[in-house]
C-alpha positions, 0 to 999 in steps of 0.5 A, a space after each residue: 500500500 502507498 501512502 502519499 500526503 501532499 500540500 494545495 500549494 507549490 512552492 513558486 521557482 522562482 522563492 524557492 532560488 535563494 542566497 548563497 548560505 554559509 561557506 561550506 568545507 565540501 571540496 570543490 567537485 563536480 558529480 553527473 546527475 540527470 541535467 548536468 554536473 553538481 558543483 558540490 563547492 556551490 551546494 552550502 549545508 548549515 552544520 548541525 543546530 548546537 542543540 542538535 549536535 547530540 543527534 548527529 552519530 558516530 560511524 557510518 553515515 550512511 548505515 541502514 541505507 540500502 543500497 548506500 552507493 548511490 548517495 554521495 556525502 557532502 556533509 555528515 551531520 547537518 540541521 535544515 529547517 522548513 515546511 513540509 510538503 509531501 510525505 510518502 511511504 515508498 517501496 523500500 519502506 523509507 519515508 519519502 519527507 519533502 521540505 520547502 526548506 527555510 531561506 537560509 537553506 535554499 543554497 542546499 537545493 541543487 538545480 534538481 531539486 529545484 525541476 524535479 521536487 518543486 523546490 524542496 529538500 528532499 528528506 528520508 526516514 529509513 526503516 532502522 529509525 521508524 516508530 515501533 522498530 525495537 532495537 537492535 532487530 533488523 528493520 525488515 526482512 531483506 527484499 531483493 538483495 537489499 540490506 535494512 540494517 539494525 534497528 536504532 529504537 529512535 522511534 521516528 514519525 512522519 510529520 502532517 503536511 504543513 508542519 514546520 520541522 527541524 531535521 538532522 541527518 548527512 546531507 547526500 546527493 542521491 546520484 540515482 536522482 540527482 537531486 540532494 537529500 538528508 537521508 537518513 533523518 537521525 532527528 526530526 522536531 517541529 522544535 528549533 535545536 538550541 543550546 
Protein backbone atom coordinates (compact mmCIF):
# COMPACT_ATOMS: atom_id res chain seq x y z
CA UNK A 1 0.00 0.00 0.00
CA UNK A 2 1.31 3.45 -0.92
CA UNK A 3 0.58 6.39 1.36
CA UNK A 4 0.84 9.83 -0.23
CA UNK A 5 0.13 13.22 1.34
CA UNK A 6 0.81 16.53 -0.39
CA UNK A 7 0.20 20.20 0.24
CA UNK A 8 -2.28 22.06 -1.92
CA UNK A 9 0.19 24.81 -2.89
CA UNK A 10 3.42 24.43 -4.81
CA UNK A 11 6.64 26.30 -4.26
CA UNK A 12 7.12 29.11 -6.75
CA UNK A 13 10.49 28.47 -8.38
CA UNK A 14 11.63 32.06 -8.07
CA UNK A 15 10.92 31.92 -4.32
CA UNK A 16 12.85 28.66 -3.95
CA UNK A 17 16.13 29.89 -5.38
CA UNK A 18 17.48 32.07 -2.59
CA UNK A 19 20.87 33.50 -1.75
CA UNK A 20 23.76 31.26 -0.82
CA UNK A 21 24.21 30.44 2.86
CA UNK A 22 27.34 29.93 4.90
CA UNK A 23 30.56 28.65 3.39
CA UNK A 24 30.95 24.92 2.88
CA UNK A 25 33.90 22.85 3.93
CA UNK A 26 33.27 20.40 1.07
CA UNK A 27 36.03 19.98 -1.47
CA UNK A 28 35.12 21.39 -4.89
CA UNK A 29 34.16 18.77 -7.45
CA UNK A 30 31.58 18.19 -10.11
CA UNK A 31 29.17 15.28 -9.93
CA UNK A 32 27.05 14.23 -12.91
CA UNK A 33 23.26 14.12 -12.69
CA UNK A 34 20.37 14.07 -15.11
CA UNK A 35 20.69 17.80 -15.91
CA UNK A 36 24.47 18.15 -15.87
CA UNK A 37 27.19 18.30 -13.25
CA UNK A 38 26.51 19.36 -9.67
CA UNK A 39 29.12 21.75 -8.32
CA UNK A 40 29.53 20.43 -4.79
CA UNK A 41 31.36 23.60 -3.77
CA UNK A 42 28.18 25.56 -4.61
CA UNK A 43 26.13 23.56 -2.09
CA UNK A 44 26.23 25.04 1.38
CA UNK A 45 25.00 22.65 4.06
CA UNK A 46 24.44 24.21 7.44
CA UNK A 47 26.21 22.72 10.43
CA UNK A 48 24.02 20.98 12.99
CA UNK A 49 22.39 23.49 15.33
CA UNK A 50 23.90 23.49 18.85
CA UNK A 51 20.92 21.60 20.29
CA UNK A 52 21.05 19.00 17.49
CA UNK A 53 24.73 18.02 17.81
CA UNK A 54 23.65 15.27 20.21
CA UNK A 55 21.62 13.75 17.34
CA UNK A 56 24.66 13.39 15.05
CA UNK A 57 25.93 9.81 14.91
CA UNK A 58 29.47 8.50 14.91
CA UNK A 59 30.65 5.99 12.34
CA UNK A 60 29.25 5.51 8.86
CA UNK A 61 26.66 8.25 8.18
CA UNK A 62 24.95 5.93 5.68
CA UNK A 63 24.54 3.00 8.10
CA UNK A 64 21.09 1.38 7.71
CA UNK A 65 20.56 2.91 4.23
CA UNK A 66 19.91 0.36 1.50
CA UNK A 67 22.21 0.70 -1.53
CA UNK A 68 24.35 3.42 0.07
CA UNK A 69 26.64 3.48 -2.99
CA UNK A 70 24.07 5.68 -4.79
CA UNK A 71 24.55 8.45 -2.18
CA UNK A 72 27.51 10.81 -1.83
CA UNK A 73 27.97 12.42 1.59
CA UNK A 74 28.52 16.18 1.32
CA UNK A 75 28.28 16.76 5.09
CA UNK A 76 28.09 13.93 7.67
CA UNK A 77 25.66 15.87 9.88
CA UNK A 78 23.55 18.95 9.26
CA UNK A 79 20.31 20.49 10.49
CA UNK A 80 17.71 22.13 8.26
CA UNK A 81 14.36 23.77 8.97
CA UNK A 82 11.35 23.96 6.70
CA UNK A 83 7.68 23.27 6.07
CA UNK A 84 6.60 19.72 5.16
CA UNK A 85 5.03 19.77 1.69
CA UNK A 86 4.83 16.06 0.83
CA UNK A 87 5.07 12.71 2.65
CA UNK A 88 5.14 9.29 0.99
CA UNK A 89 5.76 5.74 2.19
CA UNK A 90 8.10 4.26 -0.44
CA UNK A 91 8.52 0.70 -1.73
CA UNK A 92 11.86 0.38 0.09
CA UNK A 93 10.28 1.15 3.48
CA UNK A 94 11.64 4.71 3.69
CA UNK A 95 9.38 7.67 4.39
CA UNK A 96 10.12 10.30 1.72
CA UNK A 97 9.46 13.77 3.16
CA UNK A 98 9.82 16.92 1.05
CA UNK A 99 10.60 20.19 2.84
CA UNK A 100 10.11 23.70 1.55
CA UNK A 101 13.23 24.85 3.35
CA UNK A 102 13.53 28.11 5.26
CA UNK A 103 15.40 30.85 3.32
CA UNK A 104 18.65 30.20 5.23
CA UNK A 105 18.82 26.67 3.76
CA UNK A 106 17.99 27.30 0.08
CA UNK A 107 21.66 27.01 -0.87
CA UNK A 108 21.33 23.29 -0.10
CA UNK A 109 19.11 22.81 -3.16
CA UNK A 110 20.58 21.83 -6.52
CA UNK A 111 18.97 22.35 -9.95
CA UNK A 112 17.26 18.94 -9.86
CA UNK A 113 15.61 19.77 -6.51
CA UNK A 114 14.27 22.89 -8.23
CA UNK A 115 13.03 21.19 -11.43
CA UNK A 116 12.02 17.71 -10.20
CA UNK A 117 11.12 18.29 -6.54
CA UNK A 118 9.22 21.62 -6.77
CA UNK A 119 12.16 23.41 -5.15
CA UNK A 120 11.93 21.20 -2.07
CA UNK A 121 14.65 19.32 -0.18
CA UNK A 122 14.15 15.55 0.02
CA UNK A 123 14.52 13.98 3.47
CA UNK A 124 14.15 10.26 4.19
CA UNK A 125 13.42 8.31 7.36
CA UNK A 126 14.82 4.78 6.91
CA UNK A 127 13.13 1.66 8.35
CA UNK A 128 15.84 1.24 11.04
CA UNK A 129 14.82 4.61 12.57
CA UNK A 130 11.04 4.32 12.17
CA UNK A 131 8.55 4.01 15.01
CA UNK A 132 8.08 0.48 16.30
CA UNK A 133 11.51 -0.76 15.21
CA UNK A 134 12.90 -2.45 18.34
CA UNK A 135 16.53 -1.52 19.01
CA UNK A 136 18.92 -4.20 17.75
CA UNK A 137 16.33 -6.07 15.65
CA UNK A 138 16.25 -6.09 11.85
CA UNK A 139 13.70 -3.50 10.62
CA UNK A 140 12.39 -5.84 7.94
CA UNK A 141 13.69 -8.89 6.13
CA UNK A 142 16.23 -8.15 3.37
CA UNK A 143 14.50 -7.98 0.00
CA UNK A 144 15.88 -7.85 -3.53
CA UNK A 145 19.39 -8.01 -2.12
CA UNK A 146 18.81 -4.90 0.02
CA UNK A 147 19.94 -4.93 3.63
CA UNK A 148 18.00 -2.49 5.82
CA UNK A 149 20.45 -2.61 8.73
CA UNK A 150 19.62 -2.81 12.43
CA UNK A 151 16.93 -0.90 14.32
CA UNK A 152 18.26 2.06 16.29
CA UNK A 153 15.30 2.62 18.59
CA UNK A 154 15.06 6.25 17.39
CA UNK A 155 11.29 5.83 16.91
CA UNK A 156 10.74 8.51 14.24
CA UNK A 157 7.29 9.13 12.81
CA UNK A 158 6.63 11.09 9.61
CA UNK A 159 5.34 14.62 10.26
CA UNK A 160 2.09 16.06 8.92
CA UNK A 161 2.01 18.06 5.73
CA UNK A 162 2.06 21.76 6.61
CA UNK A 163 4.10 21.33 9.82
CA UNK A 164 7.29 23.32 10.29
CA UNK A 165 10.04 20.88 11.33
CA UNK A 166 13.76 20.69 12.05
CA UNK A 167 15.59 17.72 10.54
CA UNK A 168 19.10 16.48 11.40
CA UNK A 169 21.12 13.91 9.45
CA UNK A 170 23.70 13.52 6.67
CA UNK A 171 23.44 15.91 3.71
CA UNK A 172 23.91 13.83 0.55
CA UNK A 173 23.59 13.86 -3.22
CA UNK A 174 21.39 11.03 -4.48
CA UNK A 175 23.11 10.09 -7.76
CA UNK A 176 20.22 7.89 -8.86
CA UNK A 177 17.98 10.99 -8.97
CA UNK A 178 20.47 13.89 -9.09
CA UNK A 179 18.99 15.85 -6.18
CA UNK A 180 20.19 16.64 -2.66
CA UNK A 181 18.75 15.05 0.48
CA UNK A 182 19.01 14.59 4.21
CA UNK A 183 19.29 10.79 4.21
CA UNK A 184 18.86 9.20 6.65
CA UNK A 185 16.98 11.50 9.02
CA UNK A 186 18.40 10.99 12.52
CA UNK A 187 16.19 13.48 14.35
CA UNK A 188 12.99 15.31 13.50
CA UNK A 189 11.35 17.86 15.78
CA UNK A 190 8.90 20.75 15.62
CA UNK A 191 11.02 22.73 18.10
CA UNK A 192 14.20 24.44 16.92
CA UNK A 193 17.15 22.57 18.50
CA UNK A 194 19.00 25.26 20.43
CA UNK A 195 21.93 24.86 22.85
